[in-house]
C-alpha positions in Angstrom: 88.2 177.1 41.0 86.6 180.0 42.8 88.6 182.2 45.1 86.7 180.7 48.1 87.4 177.2 47.1 91.1 178.0 46.4 91.5 179.5 49.9 89.7 176.5 51.5 92.0 174.1 49.6 95.1 176.1 50.6 94.0 176.2 54.2 93.3 172.4 54.2 96.7 171.6 52.6 98.5 173.9 54.9 96.8 172.5 58.0 97.6 168.9 56.8 101.2 169.8 56.3 101.5 171.4 59.7 99.9 168.3 61.3 102.3 166.0 59.5 105.3 168.1 60.5 104.1 168.3 64.1 103.7 164.5 64.2 107.2 164.0 62.7 108.6 166.4 65.3 107.0 164.6 68.1 108.6 161.2 67.0 112.0 162.7 66.1 114.5 161.5 68.6 115.8 164.2 70.9 119.4 163.7 71.9 122.9 165.0 72.4 125.4 163.5 69.9 129.0 163.3 70.8 131.0 162.4 67.7 134.4 160.7 67.0 135.2 159.6 70.5 138.5 157.7 70.5 138.0 154.3 72.3 141.3 152.8 71.3 144.2 152.8 68.8 145.9 150.1 66.8 149.1 151.2 65.1 148.3 154.6 63.7 144.6 153.8 63.4 142.2 155.6 65.8 139.1 153.6 66.6 136.1 155.9 67.0 132.6 155.8 68.3 129.6 158.2 68.5 127.5 158.6 71.7 123.8 159.5 71.5 122.4 160.6 74.9 118.6 161.0 75.3 117.6 164.5 76.3 115.2 163.6 79.1 116.4 160.3 80.6 118.8 160.1 83.5 121.2 157.2 83.7 119.7 155.3 80.7 120.7 151.8 79.7 123.2 151.7 76.8 122.8 150.1 73.3 126.0 149.5 71.5 125.4 149.4 67.7 127.6 147.5 65.2 127.0 148.3 61.6 126.9 145.7 58.7 128.7 145.7 55.4 129.9 142.1 54.8 132.7 142.8 57.3 134.4 145.0 54.7 132.2 148.1 54.5 129.9 150.4 56.4 130.4 153.1 59.0 129.2 154.1 62.4 126.9 156.7 60.8 124.5 153.9 59.7 122.4 153.5 62.8 119.1 151.8 62.4 118.0 151.9 66.1 117.9 155.7 66.7 114.2 155.4 67.5 115.0 153.8 70.8 116.4 157.0 72.1 112.8 158.2 72.4 112.3 155.1 74.7 115.0 156.2 77.1 118.0 154.4 75.7 121.5 155.8 75.1 123.4 154.5 72.0 127.0 154.1 71.2 127.7 153.4 67.5 131.2 152.4 66.6 133.6 152.0 63.8 136.1 149.1 63.8 138.7 147.7 61.6 137.1 146.4 58.4 138.4 143.1 56.9 140.5 145.1 54.3 142.4 146.6 57.3 142.7 143.5 59.4 141.4 139.9 59.3 139.4 138.2 62.1 139.7 138.5 65.0 140.6 142.2 64.6 136.9 143.2 64.5 136.1 141.3 67.6 139.1 142.8 69.5 137.9 146.3 68.5 134.3 145.8 69.6 135.3 144.3 72.9 137.6 147.2 73.5 134.7 149.6 72.7 132.5 147.8 75.3 135.3 148.1 77.9 135.6 151.7 77.1 131.9 152.6 77.3 131.7 150.7 80.6 134.6 152.6 82.0 133.3 156.0 80.8 129.7 155.4 82.0 129.9 158.0 84.8 131.4 160.6 82.5 128.7 160.2 79.9 125.8 159.5 82.2 124.5 156.1 81.1 124.1 152.8 83.1 127.2 150.6 82.8 125.4 147.7 84.4 122.8 147.5 81.6 124.4 147.2 78.1 122.9 145.5 75.1 124.8 144.8 71.9 122.9 145.1 68.6 124.0 144.8 64.9 122.7 144.0 61.4 124.0 141.6 58.8 127.7 141.1 59.4 127.2 143.3 62.4 124.6 140.9 63.6 127.2 138.1 63.3 129.8 140.2 65.2 127.5 141.1 68.1 126.4 137.5 68.5 130.1 136.4 68.5 131.2 139.1 70.9 128.2 138.6 73.2 128.9 134.8 73.7 132.7 135.0 74.1 133.1 137.2 77.2 136.4 136.3 78.8 137.7 134.3 75.8 141.4 135.2 75.9 142.0 134.7 72.2 139.1 137.0 71.3 139.3 139.5 74.1 142.4 141.4 72.8 144.3 144.1 74.6 143.2 147.2 72.7 142.5 150.4 74.7 143.2 151.7 78.1 140.7 149.7 80.1 141.8 146.1 79.7 140.7 145.3 83.3 137.1 146.3 82.5 134.6 143.6 81.5 133.4 143.2 77.9 130.3 141.4 79.1 126.9 142.5 77.9 123.4 141.9 79.3 121.5 141.3 76.0 122.2 140.7 72.3 120.0 141.6 69.3 121.0 140.2 65.9 119.3 141.5 62.8 119.8 138.9 60.0 123.3 137.9 61.0 125.4 134.8 60.5 126.1 132.3 63.2 128.0 129.3 61.6 130.6 130.0 58.9 131.1 126.2 58.4 127.5 125.9 57.0 126.8 129.3 55.6 127.9 128.5 52.0 125.9 125.3 51.7 122.8 127.2 52.8 123.3 130.1 50.5 121.6 131.1 47.3 123.7 131.8 44.2 123.4 135.5 45.0 124.5 134.8 48.5 127.5 132.9 47.3 128.6 135.8 45.1 128.5 138.1 48.2 129.8 135.7 50.8 132.7 134.0 49.2 134.8 137.2 48.5 133.7 138.5 51.9 135.0 135.4 53.6 138.3 135.6 51.7 138.9 138.9 53.3 137.4 138.1 56.7 139.1 134.8 57.5 141.7 134.7 54.7 140.0 132.0 52.7 137.0 129.8 52.4 135.7 127.9 55.5 136.7 124.5 54.2 140.2 125.7 53.9 140.4 127.0 57.5 138.0 124.9 59.4 139.3 125.8 62.9 139.4 129.5 62.2 135.9 129.4 60.7 134.7 127.7 63.9 136.4 130.3 66.1 134.6 133.0 64.1 131.2 131.3 64.5 129.0 132.1 67.6 127.5 128.6 67.4 130.7 127.0 68.7 131.1 129.3 71.7 127.7 129.0 73.4 127.5 128.0 77.0 125.0 128.4 79.9 126.5 131.8 80.9 125.5 133.6 77.7 123.2 136.6 77.8 119.6 136.7 76.4 119.4 136.8 72.7 116.8 138.2 70.2 117.1 137.2 66.5 115.3 138.9 63.6 115.5 137.5 60.1 113.6 137.7 56.9 112.3 134.4 55.5 113.0 135.6 51.9 116.6 136.8 52.6 118.7 136.0 49.4 122.0 137.0 51.0 122.1 135.7 54.6 120.4 132.3 54.9 117.7 132.3 57.5 119.0 128.9 58.6 121.9 130.8 60.2 119.4 132.3 62.7 117.6 129.0 63.1 120.9 127.3 64.0 121.7 129.9 66.7 118.2 129.8 68.0 118.4 126.0 68.4 121.8 126.1 70.0 120.5 128.6 72.6 117.4 126.4 73.3 119.6 123.4 73.8 121.5 125.2 76.6 118.2 126.3 78.2 119.1 130.0 77.5 116.8 132.9 77.1 116.2 133.3 73.3 113.5 134.7 71.0 113.3 134.5 67.2 111.2 137.0 65.2 110.8 135.7 61.6 109.9 138.6 59.4 107.7 137.0 56.7 108.3 138.2 53.2 111.3 140.3 54.1 114.7 140.1 52.3 118.1 141.3 53.6 117.1 144.4 55.6 114.4 146.9 54.7 111.8 149.0 56.5 110.0 145.9 57.9 112.8 145.5 60.4 112.3 149.0 61.9 108.6 149.4 61.6 106.3 149.8 64.7 105.7 146.0 65.0 109.4 145.0 65.0 110.5 147.9 67.0 108.0 146.9 69.7 109.4 143.4 69.7 112.9 144.7 70.2 111.8 147.3 72.7 110.0 144.7 74.8 113.0 142.5 74.8 115.3 145.3 75.8 112.9 146.5 78.5 112.7 143.0 79.9 116.4 142.6 80.2 117.9 146.1 80.8 115.3 147.9 82.8 
């Protein structure tokens, strides 16, 4: 290679790299992150959340994120919706008691306490308390659906935190490949799904659904739906080997039966999670849904 060609190649490669970095910088969310905010306590356990505030948006709507992990794993650091900060949304991502720390309804009590907390602290942090959406993936998708359709349920509300008089109501729900009916989930599952779900249910509800039918129903969004429930968006892969897509079909149908606002995005070819759920196409679907109901 001649010196001239080498210099041209170097210039082209450098220019390309600068362009890529500039484009990445343009799309990188700009925000202030406030970590490890205590939203409640149970025993000697502090319940924590992180707040992400967009840099250029005043009084943004708030997205509350609930991570997945088969109810027994995961942390608030796993946030798959950070891109929406660029679209003018604040985010609160929370930890809650995992099933190894407390059986259902401990997780629901914690999430509802977090919603009451973020609503009470809206003026302090600078987001809009009247426009809150609840989003989650996998077991987090199940939990956000359950929390979203049980506002005011005395058994599920709990009394954690300093703001028990605040509402745990939300204005929209987005479930990424979550469960909806624990009484049917095992019969719909693949062998791989059974290997994951059976031990997870042992921890979450203290046994298998057929052994605790009433508890399984109480932990299933499908049995709590009424005409007052908020708009719902479901996203689920049609090749999911772990969480049966029929779980989302059931919830979709139950919402339709009540005449509620519901949308179902089937992600063709997708398994349990993956980049297809946060690509431009699906983020646009979610963003349109959020904009329609929160802005």
